[in-house]
FITI-543978 format. One record per residue: residue in one letter; x, y, z of N, C-alpha, C, O, CB in turn; residue number from 1. Coordinates in steps of 0.1 Angstrom, whole numbers, always signed. Each point is the difference from the previous one (the first is absolute). Glycine has a CB too. Layout:
% FITI-543978
 rest   n_u   n_v   n_w  ca_u  ca_v  ca_w   c_u   c_v   c_w   o_u   o_v   o_w  cb_u  cb_v  cb_w  nr
    a     X     Y     Z     X     Y     Z     X     Y     Z     X     Y     Z     X     Y     Z NUM
...
% end
This chain:
% FITI-543978
 rest   n_u   n_v   n_w  ca_u  ca_v  ca_w   c_u   c_v   c_w   o_u   o_v   o_w  cb_u  cb_v  cb_w  nr
    m   -80  -105   -31    +4   +12    -5   -12    +9    -2   -11    -4    -4   +31    -6    -7   1
    n   -18   +23   +15   -11    +9    -1    +1    +8   -14   +11    -1    -6   -12    +3   +31   2
    r    -9    +5   -28    -1    +6   -13   +12   +10    -3    +5    +0   -11   -30    -2   +13   3
    y   +29    +9    +8   +11   +10    -3   +14    -4    +5    +9    +8    -1   -27    +9    +3   4
    d   +19   -30    +2   +13    -4    +5   +10    -3   -12    -5    -3   -11    -6    -7   +31   5
    l   +24   +10   -17   +10    -3   -10    -1   -15    -4    -2    -8    +9   +17   +27    -1   6
    t   -14   -23   -20    +1   -14    -4   +14    -5    +4    +9    +7    +4   -25    -4   -23   7
    d   +17   -16   +19   +13    -6    +4   +11    +4   -10   +11    +3    +4   -23   -23    +5   8
    f    +9   +21   -22    +9    +5   -10    +5   +14    +3   +12    +3    +0   -23   -18   -17   9
    e    +1   +24   +20    +3   +14    +3    +9    +1   +13   +10    +8    +0   -32    -1   -11  10
    w   +19   -15   +21    +8    +0   +12   +14    -5    -3   +10    +6    +6   -31    -9    +8  11
    r   +23    -7   -22   +13    -5    -3    +9   +10    -7   +12    +1    +1   -22   -24    -3  12
    v    +3   +32    -6    +7   +11    -7    +4   +11   +10   +12    +5    -1   -24   -10   -20  13
    i    +4    +8   +30    +2   +12    +9    +9    -4   +12    +8    +8    +4   -30    +1   -11  14
    e   +20   -21   +12    +7    -4   +13   +15    +2    +0    +6    +5   +10   -24   -21    -7  15
    p   +25   +12   -14   +15    +2    +0    +4   +15    +1   +12    +3    +3   -10   -24   -16  16
    l   -11   +30    +9    +3   +15    +0    -1    +6   +14    +5   +11    +2   -13   -10   -25  17
    l    +3    -8   +33    -2    +5   +13   +12    -1    +9    +8   -10    -3   -32    +4    +1  18
    p   +27   +14   +11   +11    -1    +9    -1   -12    +9   -11    -4    +4   +14   +29    -4  19
    h    +9   -32    +2    +0   -12    +8    +8    +1   +13    +1   -10    +8    -5    -3   -29  20
    k   +11   +24   +22    +9    +2   +12    -8    +4   +12    -8   +10    -1   +27    -4   -14  21
    p   -18   -13   +26    -8    +4   +12    +6   +13    +6   +12    +0    +3   -18   -24    +2  22
    r    -2   +34    -3    +4   +13    +5   -11    +5    +9   -11    +2    -5   +26    +3   -15  23
    g   -12    -2   +32   -10    +6    +9   -11    -9    +4    +2   -11    +4    +4   +33   -14  24
    v   -18   -17    +7   -12    -8    +3    -1   -12    -9    +2    +1   -12   -14   +20   +20  25
    p    +8   -33    -2    -2   -11    -9   -10    +2   -11   -10    +6    +2   +16   -21   +17  26
    r    -3   +10   -31   -10    +2   -11   -12    -9    +2    +0   -11    +5   +19   +16   -20  27
    v   -30    +1   +10   -13    -8    -1    +0    -7   -13    +9    +1    -8   -21   +16   +23  28
    d    +1   -24   -17    -1    -8   -13    -2   +10   -11   -10    +7    -2    +0   -26   +14  29
    d   +21   +20   -21    +0   +10   -11   -11    -2    -9    -6    +9    -5   +30    -8    +7  30
    q   -28   -14    -5   -10    -2   -10   -14    +5    +5    -8    +5    -7   +21   -26    -1  31
    k   -15   +19   +21   -13    +4    +6    -1   +16    +0   -10    +5    -3   +10   -25   +18  32
    v   +12   +26   -12    +0   +15    -1    -3    +5   -14    -8    +9    -2   +25    -8   +22  33
    l   -10    -7   -30    -2    +5   -13   -14    -3    -5    -6    +8    -7   +30   -12    +2  34
    n   -29    -8    +8   -14    -3    -3   -10   +11    +5    -9    +3    -6   +15   -28    +5  35
    g    -3   +29   +14    -9   +10    +6    +1   +13    -7   -10    +7    -3   +13   -18   +24  36
    i    +9   +15   -25    +2   +13    -8    -7    -1   -13    -7    +9    -4   +29    -5   +15  37
    f   -20   -15   -18    -6    -2   -13   -15    -1    +1    -7    +5    -9   +27   -16    +1  38
    w   -25    +6   +19   -15    -1    +2    -6   +14    +0   -10    +3    -6   +13   -25   +19  39
    v    +4   +31    -5    -5   +14    +1    +1    +7   -14    -9    +7    -4   +16    -6   +28  40
    l    +4    -3   -31    +2    +7   -12    -9    -5   -11    -6    +8    -8   +30    -5   +14  41
    r   -26   -16    -7    -9    -6   -10   -15    +2    +3    -8    +2   -10   +26   -19    +5  42
    s   -22   +17   +17   -14    +1    +4    -5   +14    +0   -11    +3    -2   +13   -24   +15  43
    g    +8   +30   -10    -4   +14    +2    -6    +3   +13    -5   +12    +3    +2   -11   -27  44
    a    +3   -10   +33    -6    +2   +14   +10    +7    +9   +12    +0    -3   -26   -21    +0  45
    p    +9   +28   +13    +9    +7    +9    +8   -11    +9    -5   -11    +1   -11   +32    -1  46
    w   +27   -16    +5    +8    -9    +8    -8    -6   +12    +3   -12    +3   +17   +25    -9  47
    r   -29    -6   +12    -7    -5   +12    -9   -11    -4    -4    -8    +9    +5   +31    +1  48
    d    -4   -25   -23    -9   -11    -4    +8   -13    -4    -6    -9    -5   -11   +27    -2  49
    m   +30   -17    +8    +8   -12    -4    -3   -12    +9    -1    +2   +12   +19   +14   -20  50
    p   -20   -28    +2    -4   -11    +8   +11    -4   +10   +12    +3    -2   -25   -11   -17  51
    e    +9    +3   +31   +10    -3   +10   +10   -11    -3   +10    -1    +6   -28    +8    +9  52
    r   +15   -15   -26    +9   -11    -3   +14    +6    -5   +10    -8    -1   -30    -6    -6  53
    y   +21   +27    +4   +12    +6    -5    +8    +6   +12   +11    +5    -2   -22    -1   -20  54
    g    +6    -5   +34    +7    +6   +11    -4   +14    +3    -8    +6    -7   +26   -22    +3  55
    p   -11   +22   +14    -3   +14    +4    +6   +10   -10    -2   +12    +2    +2   -19   +22  56
% end
């Protein structure tokens, strides 16, 4: 786990609130996407500096 990633407890709270019906484009790993968003928000870095481990 990285510094700004969601903990297992935080993910268990958030995960049931996400949509689960497949529509259109297949979903990517929601936890990875949210961790990337939170990394940018918590670090204050620009989007272009987001680590590649969070995807495009």
